[in-house]
C-alpha positions, 0 to 999 in steps of 0.5 A, a space after each residue: 073764825 076763832 072759836 069761843 074756847 080759843 078766845 077764852 083760853 086763859 092758860 097762858 095768863 094763869 101761868 104768868 099769874 102763878 109765876 108772880 105768886 111763886 116768885 120767892 127771890 128778890 133782884 134789886 135793880 137801880 135806875 139812875 134817871 132824871 124824870 122821877 117827878 112824873 109817876 109813869 115816866 118809866 112805867 113800861 120799863 118797870 113793867 118789863 123788868 117785873 115780867 122778866 124777873 117773875 119769869 125767872 122766879 124773882 120779885 123786883 125791887 126797883 131803886 129809883 135814883 134821881 141823879 139831877 140832885 147831888 148824889 153819892 152814886 157809889 153809895 146808891 149803887 153798892 147794894 144793887 144786883 143790876 143797873 138800868 140806865 134810863 132813857 132821857 134827853 138833854 144835858 141835865 144829869 149826864 155826868 151822873 149817868 156816865 158815873 153810873 155806867 162807870 160804876 157798873 163796869 168797875 164793879 162788874 154789875 150787869 147793866 143795860 142802857 136804853 136809848 140815851 142811857 146806852 149812848 152815855 154808857 158808850 161814852 163812859 166806856 170810851 173814857 175808861 177803856 180807850 183813854 178818851 178823857 172827854 168822850 161825849 155825845 156831840 149833842 151834849 158837848 158840841 166841842 168835845 174832842 171825842 164825839 163818840 156819839 154824833 148827830 146825823 148830818 141831816 140833824 146838825 141844823 135842827 135847833 129844836 130837838 126832841 122827837 126829831 132824832 132818827 128812831 126805829 128800824 134803820 138799815 145798818 151794817 154789822 161787821 163780820 167777826 164781831 160779837 154783834 154779828 154773832 148775836 144777830 146771825 
């Protein structure tokens, strides 16, 4: 049985509140994406960035960049401390997301791609560093000569995508002598 004093122990909460209050530096994070017309599209990501920043003594300044419109991505990203490429779905604004990832690589800006954002970062990496000029996801361009992100065989005949992709805990094999192997060892 949990005691009343344990349930009403707010010490951790108060520590977190103090971190928010005492944060005195600013970190500017760009978020290129395509769902900004819905106010809470990225709310959990925004909150996670805010919590992580406060833990390190920072306040966040989030720069939402709607890449579905004509955007000078270099101009938009030049004053940012980091780039978070947002999740998404479908072909709209893909090249703008890839350009954002390329900009991060070229300018050595800390970068995180989430879900589709990570896949597009990989396509950008393959284009830039492996010389695979038209590398892409087969979901976006089924005719790409370099399908660096591909659908699972079981998904190839699915025509109504969205909520049908394999997500969550899956068994994978991580090769030894790789950075990923070291990170999860």
